[in-house]
C-alpha positions in Angstrom: 1.4 87.7 20.9 -1.1 90.4 22.0 0.7 92.7 24.2 -1.2 96.0 23.4 -4.8 96.1 24.6 -4.9 99.8 25.2 -3.3 102.0 22.5 -0.7 104.3 23.9 -0.5 102.7 27.4 1.0 99.8 29.0 -1.5 96.9 29.0 -2.9 95.7 32.3 -2.0 92.2 33.6 -5.6 91.0 33.6 -5.8 92.3 29.9 -2.7 90.4 28.9 -4.1 87.2 30.8 -7.5 87.5 29.0 -5.7 88.1 25.6 -3.4 85.2 25.8 -5.5 82.9 28.0 -5.2 79.8 25.6 -1.5 80.0 25.3 -1.1 80.4 29.1 -3.3 77.7 29.9 -1.6 75.2 27.7 2.0 76.0 28.8 1.7 77.1 32.4 2.8 74.1 34.8 0.8 74.4 38.1 3.8 72.8 40.0 4.6 72.6 43.5 7.5 74.9 43.0 5.4 77.6 41.4 2.8 77.7 44.1 5.5 78.0 46.8 6.6 81.0 45.0 3.1 82.3 44.6 2.3 82.0 48.2 4.4 85.3 48.8 1.9 87.1 46.5 -0.2 89.0 48.9 -3.2 88.9 46.6 -3.1 85.1 46.4 -2.5 84.2 50.1 -6.1 83.8 50.9 -7.4 81.7 47.9 -4.1 79.7 47.4 -5.1 76.9 50.0 -8.4 76.4 47.9 -6.5 76.5 44.7 -3.8 73.9 45.9 -6.6 71.6 47.0 -8.1 71.0 43.7 -7.9 67.4 42.8 -6.3 67.6 39.3 -3.7 69.7 37.7 -6.0 71.1 35.2 -8.6 72.2 38.0 -5.7 74.0 39.9 -4.7 75.7 36.9 -8.4 76.7 36.4 -8.8 78.2 39.9 -5.3 80.0 39.6 -6.2 81.6 36.3 -9.7 82.6 37.5 -8.4 84.4 40.4 -5.6 86.2 38.4 -8.4 87.5 36.0 -10.1 89.4 38.9 -7.1 91.4 40.1 -8.3 94.7 41.3 -7.0 97.8 39.2 -4.8 99.2 41.9 -3.0 95.8 42.4 -2.5 95.0 38.7 1.2 96.1 38.5 2.3 94.6 41.7 0.6 91.3 41.2 2.0 91.1 37.7 5.5 91.7 38.7 5.2 89.1 41.5 3.8 86.5 39.2 6.4 87.1 36.6 9.1 86.7 39.2 7.5 83.5 40.6 7.3 82.0 37.0 11.0 82.7 36.3 12.1 81.4 39.8 10.1 78.2 39.1 11.7 77.6 35.6 8.8 78.9 33.5 10.5 81.8 31.9 8.8 81.2 28.6 5.4 81.8 30.3 6.6 85.0 32.1 7.7 86.3 28.6 4.2 86.2 27.4 3.6 89.1 29.8 7.1 90.7 29.7 9.6 89.6 27.0 13.1 89.5 28.8 14.7 86.5 27.1 14.4 84.4 23.9 12.3 81.6 25.5 8.9 81.2 24.0 6.2 78.7 24.6 5.7 75.8 22.4 5.0 76.8 18.9 1.5 76.1 17.4 3.3 74.1 14.7 5.1 71.7 17.4 2.3 71.5 19.5 -0.1 70.3 16.8 2.5 67.9 15.6 2.7 66.1 19.1 -1.2 66.4 19.8 -2.3 65.1 16.5 0.2 61.9 16.7 -0.4 61.6 20.6 -2.3 58.2 20.2 0.6 56.7 18.1 3.4 58.4 20.2 1.7 56.8 23.2 2.0 53.2 21.7 5.8 53.6 20.8 7.6 56.0 23.2 9.4 54.2 26.0 10.3 56.9 28.7 12.1 54.4 30.9 14.8 53.6 28.2 17.0 56.5 29.2 14.8 59.1 27.4 14.1 61.1 30.5 17.8 61.0 31.6 18.6 62.8 28.0 15.9 65.2 28.5 17.3 66.2 31.8 20.9 66.3 30.5 19.8 68.7 27.9 17.8 70.9 30.1 14.4 70.3 28.6 13.2 68.4 31.8 13.9 68.8 35.5 14.3 66.3 38.3 10.8 67.2 39.4 9.6 66.0 36.0 11.5 62.9 36.2 10.0 62.0 39.4 6.5 62.9 38.3 7.2 60.3 35.1 8.9 57.7 37.0 6.5 57.5 39.8 3.7 56.1 37.4 3.9 52.2 36.9 1.9 51.7 33.6 4.1 52.4 30.6 1.3 54.0 28.6 0.4 56.4 31.3 4.0 57.1 31.9 4.2 58.2 28.3 1.2 60.3 28.6 2.8 62.3 31.5 5.9 62.8 29.5 4.0 64.4 26.7 2.0 66.5 29.1 5.1 67.9 30.5 6.5 68.4 27.2 3.7 70.4 25.9 4.1 72.9 28.8 7.8 73.6 28.0 9.3 76.2 25.9 9.7 75.8 22.1 13.3 74.8 22.3 12.4 71.5 24.2 10.7 70.2 20.9 14.2 69.9 19.2 15.8 68.4 22.4 13.0 65.8 22.6 13.7 64.8 18.9 17.4 64.4 19.7 16.6 62.4 22.8 14.5 60.0 20.9 17.3 59.6 18.4 20.0 59.0 21.0 17.8 56.5 22.8 17.5 54.4 19.6 13.7 55.5 19.2 14.2 57.0 15.7 11.0 55.4 14.7 9.1 57.6 16.9 10.9 60.8 15.2 9.6 59.3 12.0 6.0 59.9 13.2 6.6 63.5 13.7 9.2 64.4 11.0 8.7 61.4 8.3 12.4 60.9 8.6 14.3 57.5 9.6 12.6 54.0 9.9 9.0 53.9 10.4 7.5 52.4 13.5 6.1 48.8 13.5 3.2 48.3 11.2 -0.3 47.6 12.5 -0.1 44.3 10.8 3.0 43.0 12.6 1.8 44.5 15.9 -1.4 42.7 15.6 0.4 39.5 14.7 2.5 39.8 17.9 -0.6 40.7 20.1 -2.9 37.8 18.7 -0.2 35.2 19.1 1.2 36.5 22.4 -0.4 33.7 24.6 1.1 30.8 22.4 4.5 32.8 21.8 5.0 33.2 25.6 4.6 29.4 25.9 7.6 28.6 23.3 9.9 31.6 23.2 13.0 30.8 25.1 14.5 34.3 25.5 17.8 33.1 27.3 18.8 30.7 24.6 20.7 33.3 23.0 17.8 35.2 21.8 18.3 38.2 23.9 22.0 38.5 23.3 21.7 38.4 19.6 18.7 40.8 19.5 20.8 43.3 21.5 23.9 42.8 19.1 21.8 43.5 16.3 20.5 46.7 18.0 16.9 45.4 18.0 16.4 45.9 21.8 18.5 48.2 24.0 20.6 47.5 27.3 17.7 48.9 29.3 15.4 46.4 27.6 17.4 43.4 28.3 17.8 44.4 32.0 14.1 45.0 32.3 13.4 41.6 30.7 15.7 39.9 32.9 14.4 41.5 35.9 11.9 38.6 36.2 12.6 34.8 36.4 9.7 33.2 35.1 10.1 32.1 31.4 6.6 33.1 30.3 6.9 36.6 31.8 10.4 36.9 30.3 8.9 36.2 26.9 5.9 38.5 27.5 8.2 41.5 28.4 10.4 40.8 25.3 7.2 41.1 23.1 6.1 44.1 24.8 9.3 45.8 24.1 9.2 44.6 20.4 5.6 46.1 20.0 7.4 49.6 20.7 10.1 49.2 18.1 10.6 50.1 14.4 9.1 47.9 11.8 12.4 46.4 10.8 12.6 45.1 14.4 9.9 42.5 13.4 11.8 40.9 10.5 15.1 40.8 12.5 13.1 39.2 15.4 12.0 36.5 13.0 15.6 36.0 11.7 17.2 35.7 15.1 14.6 33.3 16.1 15.6 31.0 13.3 19.3 31.6 14.1 18.7 30.4 17.7 16.9 27.2 16.9 13.4 28.6 17.4 12.0 28.0 14.1 8.9 26.5 15.7 8.1 29.9 17.2 8.5 31.4 13.7 5.7 28.9 12.4 3.5 30.0 15.5 4.0 33.7 14.5 4.0 33.7 10.7 2.8 30.3 9.7 6.0 29.7 7.8 8.6 27.1 8.2 8.7 23.4 8.5 9.5 23.3 12.3 6.5 22.8 14.7 6.2 23.4 18.4 6.1 20.5 20.7 2.4 19.0 21.0 0.3 20.2 23.7 -0.4 16.7 25.0 3.5 16.3 25.6 3.7 19.7 27.1 1.0 18.5 29.7 2.8 15.5 30.6 6.1 17.5 31.3 4.5 20.3 33.0 1.5 18.9 34.8 0.3 15.4 34.5 3.4 13.2 35.0 5.6 15.9 36.2 6.4 14.6 39.6 7.2 11.0 38.5 9.4 12.2 35.8 11.4 14.7 38.0 11.9 11.9 40.6 13.0 9.5 38.1 15.0 11.1 35.4 18.7 10.7 35.7 20.6 13.9 34.8 23.8 13.6 36.6 25.3 10.2 36.0 23.5 9.1 32.7 25.0 11.6 30.2 21.6 12.7 29.1 22.8 16.5 28.7 25.7 15.4 26.4 23.2 13.2 24.3 20.9 16.3 24.1 23.7 18.6 22.9 24.8 16.0 20.3 21.5 15.8 19.0 21.0 19.7 18.8 18.3 19.7 21.4 20.2 21.7 23.8 22.6 24.6 23.3 25.3 25.7 25.4 22.8 28.1 27.0 20.7 25.3 28.0 23.6 23.3 29.3 24.7 26.2 31.6 21.2 26.9 32.8 21.0 23.2 34.1 24.5 23.0 35.5 23.9 26.2 37.4 20.7 25.0 39.2 20.2 26.3 42.6 20.0 24.2 44.6 22.1 21.7 42.6 19.9 18.8 43.3 18.4 16.1 40.8 15.1 17.4 41.3 15.9 21.0 40.5 18.1 20.0 37.4 15.3 17.8 36.2 12.6 20.5 36.6 14.9 22.9 34.4 15.4 20.2 31.6 11.5 19.6 31.3 10.8 23.4 31.3 13.2 23.8 28.5 12.1 20.9 26.5 8.6 22.2 26.9 9.5 25.3 24.8 11.1 23.5 22.0 10.0 22.1 18.8 8.2 18.6 18.1 11.5 17.4 16.5 13.5 18.4 19.6 11.1 16.5 21.7 11.5 13.4 19.7 15.2 13.8 19.9 14.9 13.9 23.7 13.1 10.8 23.6 15.7 9.2 21.5 18.4 10.6 24.0 16.4 9.0 26.9 16.5 5.6 25.1 20.3 5.9 24.4 21.0 6.8 28.2 19.1 3.5 29.2 16.0 5.7 30.5 13.4 4.3 28.2 11.1 3.8 31.2 11.1 7.5 31.4 10.3 7.8 27.7 7.4 5.4 28.0 6.1 7.6 31.0 6.4 10.6 28.9 4.8 9.4 25.6 3.2 6.0 26.5 3.6 3.1 23.9 2.6 2.9 20.3 0.0 0.7 18.5 0.2 0.8 14.8 -3.0 0.2 12.6 -3.4 -0.2 9.0 -6.2 1.6 7.4 -7.5 -0.1 4.3 -9.9 1.7 1.9 -12.8 -0.1 0.1 -14.1 1.4 -3.2 -17.4 1.0 -5.1 -16.8 -1.8 -7.7 -18.5 0.5 -10.3 -16.1 3.3 -9.5 -13.2 1.2 -9.5 -13.8 0.1 -13.1 -14.3 3.5 -14.3 -11.7 5.4 -12.0 -7.9 4.8 -13.0 -6.6 7.3 -10.6 -7.7 5.5 -7.2 -4.1 5.8 -6.0 -4.4 9.5 -6.2 -7.5 9.3 -4.2 -5.9 7.3 -1.5 -3.0 10.0 -1.5 -5.4 12.6 -1.2 -7.4 10.8 1.5 -4.0 10.3 3.6 -3.2 14.2 3.3 -6.9 14.8 4.5 -6.7 12.4 7.6 -3.2 13.8 8.5 -4.4 17.4 8.3 -7.4 16.8 10.4 -5.6 15.0 13.2 -2.7 17.5 13.2 -5.2 20.5 13.5 -8.0 18.7 15.5 -10.4 19.3 12.7 -14.3 19.3 13.3 -14.5 15.7 11.5 -12.4 14.0 14.0 -13.6 15.9 17.1 -15.9 13.1 18.2 -13.1 10.4 17.6 -10.5 12.4 19.3 -13.1 13.1 22.3 -13.7 9.2 22.7 -9.8 8.3 22.5 -8.9 11.1 24.8 -11.4 9.8 27.5 -9.8 6.4 27.2 -6.0 7.7 27.6 -5.5 7.0 23.6 -4.3 9.6 21.1 -3.8 9.5 17.3 -0.1 10.6 17.1 1.0 10.0 13.4 -0.5 9.3 9.9 2.0 7.7 7.5 1.6 6.3 3.9 2.0 2.7 3.1 -1.8 1.4 3.2 -2.3 4.4 5.5 -0.7 3.6 8.8 -2.4 5.1 11.9 -0.3 5.4 15.2 -2.2 5.2 18.3 -0.4 6.2 21.6 -1.6 4.7 24.9 -0.8 6.3 28.2 -0.6 3.1 30.0 -2.0 -0.5 30.3 -5.5 0.6 31.0 -5.7 2.8 27.9 -4.2 -0.2 26.0 -7.1 -2.3 27.1 -9.4 0.6 26.3 -8.0 0.8 22.7 -8.5 -3.0 22.3 -11.9 -3.0 23.5 -12.6 -0.1 20.9 -11.1 -2.2 18.1 -12.7 -5.5 18.9 -16.1 -4.0 19.2 -15.8 -2.5 15.8 -16.4 1.1 17.3 -13.2 2.3 16.4 -13.4 1.5 12.7 -16.9 2.8 12.6 -15.6 6.2 14.0 -13.0 6.3 11.2 -15.7 5.6 8.5 -17.9 8.2 10.0 -15.3 10.8 10.1 -13.8 10.4 6.7 -15.9 8.4 4.1 -18.6 11.1 3.6 -16.0 13.5 2.1 -14.7 11.1 -0.4 -18.0 9.3 -1.3 -18.3 10.9 -4.5 -14.9 9.5 -5.6 -16.1 6.0 -5.0 -14.8 5.5 -1.3 -17.4 3.1 0.2 -15.9 2.0 3.4 -12.7 1.5 5.4 -11.1 -1.3 7.4 -9.0 -0.9 10.4 -6.6 -3.7 11.2 -4.4 -4.2 14.3 -2.7 -7.4 15.0 -2.7 -9.4 18.2 1.1 -9.2 18.1 1.0 -5.4 18.1 -1.2 -5.2 21.3 1.0 -7.9 22.9 4.2 -5.9 22.0 2.6 -2.9 23.6 1.7 -4.7 26.8 5.3 -5.9 27.2 6.6 -2.4 26.8 4.3 -1.2 29.6 5.3 -4.2 31.9 9.2 -3.9 31.2 9.4 -0.2 31.4 7.3 0.6 34.4 8.6 3.5 36.5 9.7 2.5 40.0 6.8 2.7 42.4 6.8 5.3 45.0 7.0 2.8 47.8 10.2 1.2 46.3 11.7 4.5 45.7 11.0 5.9 49.1 12.2 2.7 50.7 15.7 3.2 49.0 15.8 6.8 50.0 14.8 6.3 53.4 17.3 3.4 54.1 20.2 5.1 52.7 21.4 6.6 56.1 21.2 3.0 57.7 22.9 1.4 54.6 26.0 3.7 54.4 27.4 1.8 57.5 26.3 -1.7 56.5 26.3 -2.0 52.7 29.5 -2.8 50.6 30.0 -1.7 47.1 32.0 -4.5 45.4 32.8 -5.4 41.9 30.6 -8.5 42.3 27.7 -6.6 43.5 27.9 -4.0 40.5 28.2 -6.9 38.1 24.8 -8.3 39.1 23.2 -4.9 38.5 22.1 -3.4 35.0 24.3 -0.5 35.0 26.0 1.2 31.9 29.6 2.3 32.0 29.0 5.8 33.0 26.7 5.0 35.8 29.2 2.4 37.1 32.0 4.8 37.0 30.0 7.4 38.9 29.6 5.0 41.7 33.1 3.6 41.7 34.7 7.1 41.5 32.7 8.6 44.3 35.2 9.9 47.1 34.0 7.9 49.9 32.3 4.7 50.8 29.3 6.6 52.0 29.0 8.4 48.8 29.3 5.3 46.8 26.3 3.6 48.7 24.5 6.9 48.1 25.2 7.2 44.5 24.2 3.6 43.9 20.9 3.9 45.8 20.1 7.0 43.8 20.8 5.5 40.5 18.7 2.4 41.3 15.8 4.6 42.4 15.8 6.2 39.1 15.6 2.8 37.1 12.5 0.7 36.0 10.7 -1.0 38.8 12.5 -4.1 38.2 15.7 -2.7 39.3 14.5 -2.8 42.9 14.1 -6.5 43.0 17.5 -6.9 41.2 19.1 -4.8 43.9 17.7 -7.0 46.6 18.8 -10.3 44.6 22.2 -8.8 44.2 22.7 -7.9 47.8 21.5 -11.5 48.7 23.9 -13.0 46.3 26.7 -11.1 47.9 25.8 -12.1 51.4 24.5 -8.6 52.4 21.4 -9.8 54.4 21.6 -7.1 56.7 21.0 -4.4 53.9 18.3 -6.5 52.4 16.6 -6.7 55.8 16.9 -2.9 56.3 15.5 -2.2 52.8 12.7 -4.6 53.1 11.8 -3.2 56.6 11.6 0.2 55.3 9.5 -1.0 52.4 7.1 -2.6 54.9 6.7 0.7 56.7 5.9 2.5 53.2 3.2 0.0 52.5 1.7 -0.2 56.0 3.1 2.6 58.1 0.7 2.1 61.0 1.5 -1.5 61.9 3.4 -1.9 65.1 5.7 -4.7 63.9 7.4 -5.4 60.6 7.5 -8.8 58.9 11.1 -9.3 57.6 11.3 -12.0 55.0 14.4 -14.0 54.7 15.7 -16.0 52.0 16.8 -19.8 52.3 20.4 -18.9 52.2 20.2 -16.3 55.1 20.5 -19.0 57.6 24.4 -18.5 57.9 24.0 -14.7 58.4 21.2 -14.8 61.0 23.0 -12.2 63.2 22.9 -9.7 60.3 19.2 -10.2 59.7 18.7 -9.8 63.5 20.7 -6.7 63.4 18.5 -5.2 60.4 15.4 -6.2 62.3 16.5 -4.6 65.6 17.2 -1.4 63.5 13.6 -1.3 62.3 12.2 -2.2 65.8 14.0 0.7 67.0 12.4 3.0 64.5 9.0 1.5 65.0 9.4 2.0 68.8 10.3 5.7 68.4 7.2 6.1 66.1 5.0 4.5 68.7 6.4 6.7 71.5 5.8 9.8 69.4 2.2 8.6 68.9 1.7 7.9 72.4 3.1 11.4 73.5 0.6 13.0 71.1 -2.3 10.9 72.5 -1.3 11.8 76.0 -1.1 15.7 75.2 -4.5 15.4 73.6 -6.1 13.6 76.6 -4.6 16.2 79.0 -6.2 19.0 77.0 -9.5 17.4 77.2 -9.1 16.9 81.0 -8.2 20.4 81.6 -11.2 21.5 79.5 -13.7 19.4 81.5 -12.2 20.5 84.8 -12.8 24.1 83.6 -16.3 23.4 82.8 -17.0 21.7 86.3 -15.3 24.8 88.0 -17.6 27.1 86.3 -20.7 25.0 87.0 -19.8 25.0 90.7 -19.3 28.7 90.8 -22.9 29.1 89.2 -24.3 26.8 91.7 -22.8 28.6 94.7 -24.1 32.1 93.4 -27.7 30.6 93.3 
C-alpha cells in the first residue's frame, strides 16, 4: 500500500486517494449507509445531492471519488478524518485502513479478487444464492442485512448471483474464506472446486447441454412427485430449499422445469444420480429421452393428444374411477404407484371429473407400456368403450413382398432381406422417417395411423379413430392407393436386393370386426348422459332400486355393491344413474327397458322427457312415448308428464320475462328520442 507520497511528511488525503485509486474504487461500497454518514462532512454537503442522484452504483462512486480528489489543501486533514470515520461507521473498515491502518482488516487480495473475477461466468451458472448461502454469509459476518436485501430483491437467479459477487468483491479479504465455507455448508462444493480445484467438479458442459436441449420433452414426461423429489433429496442431489422451491408451483410441467433448472447448477455426479433415480422411480422412458439408452419409451404423442386435448372432455366425463376398481387395477399392473394413488384420492374437489383429470394427466407422463397396461386395465374393469375412445380400433393387414424371379433364383438369403425390410419399416414408422412422411400425412388426414409393425409376413396394424376413419381406410385399400403408398415408400431402398413390389392384404372380416367394435363400444351420447344427470333430482323420489332392476342391468360385482351399499335410497339412485351415464351408449336403452320391465313407468317418462328437452330444448311441449304395457300405470306416466310440463312452463315464463324486459327497454329508448325531438322543435 502506497502510504508515503512525500518523504518525511504525512501524506495528504488526496495524494493517498490518487495512489490507491484502483483499490479504493473496487472495494468502496457507495451504500446508503455510507452516504448518510458523509452528509455530515461539510465539504461534501453541497455536491452530495448530485452524487446520490447518479443512476448506477459505479457512477455514484465515480462522482464521489472525483470530488474527494479535489479537496482544498487546508481541508485535507479534516476531510480525511471525517471520511475515515464514515467508512468505519458504515462497516467498511477495510477501506478506511487504506488511508489509516487501525485494524487488521484489508481489502480483498489481488489473488482472491482475480480468482473470482476470472471464474465469474462459470460461478454465475452454478451459484445459488437463495439456497441458504446468504444466510450463512450473514451469520459469519461476511454480509449484512442490507446486502441480503439487495440480493434477494432481484428476481432473476443469474442477476441475483451477479449481485452477490459484486458485493463480495467489495468486502475485506477475510470474506473470501467465509464465502468458501458458506458454499461448502450449503452443499455447493462443486462451486468451490472452480476456485480451489478441490471437491466434486460442477456438471460438465455435455451433461448441461443434454438437459437444456431435451428440456421441452423432459418437462412433458418427468413426474417429480412420483417419489422422484423425495429420493433425490435423500441422495443429497437436491437440497431442502430446492424441494420447497420446486413444490411452490402446482403445474406438473413447471415443477419439472424447476427441477431441471436446479440440476443445472449442481455437481457432475448429480447427473448420474438423477438418471439412477429416474430408473428407480419407474421413469425409464425419461432416461431414454435424455440419454437415448434403455428399453422404455414415452407414451406416443397421438395418445397424449387424445388424453390431454382431442377426446379429453368425453373421457373425463365417462371414465369411472370410483366404483370400477380402476386404481387397484392400475397399481396391480405397476402403472400407478402409491404416490399416484394418493394424488387421485386427495383430489380437491373430490369429484369424478377432478379425479379423472388427474388420472389422465398422470398417464400422459408415463411410458408407452404403462399406457398399454392402462388400456388393459380399462378392459378388465368393463370400460372397453373408454379404451376404444382413446385408441380407436385396430385393422391388421399383411404385407407380402414380391421379389424379381431372377434374383430369387440367385439369392438364397431372401428371408434375411425380409427381416431387414421389417426392421426398416418399423424404424421409419417409429421415428416418422422421411420415406413415410407422405403416407403418414395421408393417413392422418383420414383419422388413421400405423401403430405397430410385427413379423409373420410383416403385419401392419392400422388404428382408426372412428367409423368415418375406418371407411376412409377401406376406401384407400380398395382403390389400391394404400398399397401404392407402401410400394413407393419402401421398394426403392431394397430394389437392388430383388424387391420388386409389395402386396397389402386386409380381409373383409377384419373391416367388419372393426365396425362391430365401434358400434358396440360407442360412448354414451351427450344427450343421453345429460338426460340422466338432469333427471336425477326428480328420480330420487320416484325410482326404486331393487334386485330385480339391478339383475336386468350390465353391472359388475363391484359396481352393483357400490349401488346397494349406498347409505340412503337417494344415494342409491344417484350412484346408479352416475354409473349408467359412464357406460356405453347401449346402457341408456338398457336402463329404460329395465325400468319398464319393473313397472317404473314414471321414471321412464321422466328420463324420456329430459331427453326430449336435451334434443329439442326450444319446443313448448314434449312428446312422452309410452310402451304398450304402460296402460296399467297411466297415472305414473301422467305424473311424469306433469313434472315435465311444469319444467317447460317455467322455461316459457323465464323467456317471456326476458322478452318483456327487452321490449320495455326499447320503449323507454323510443320515448327518450321523441322527447328530445320535441324539445328541439320547441327551441326552433
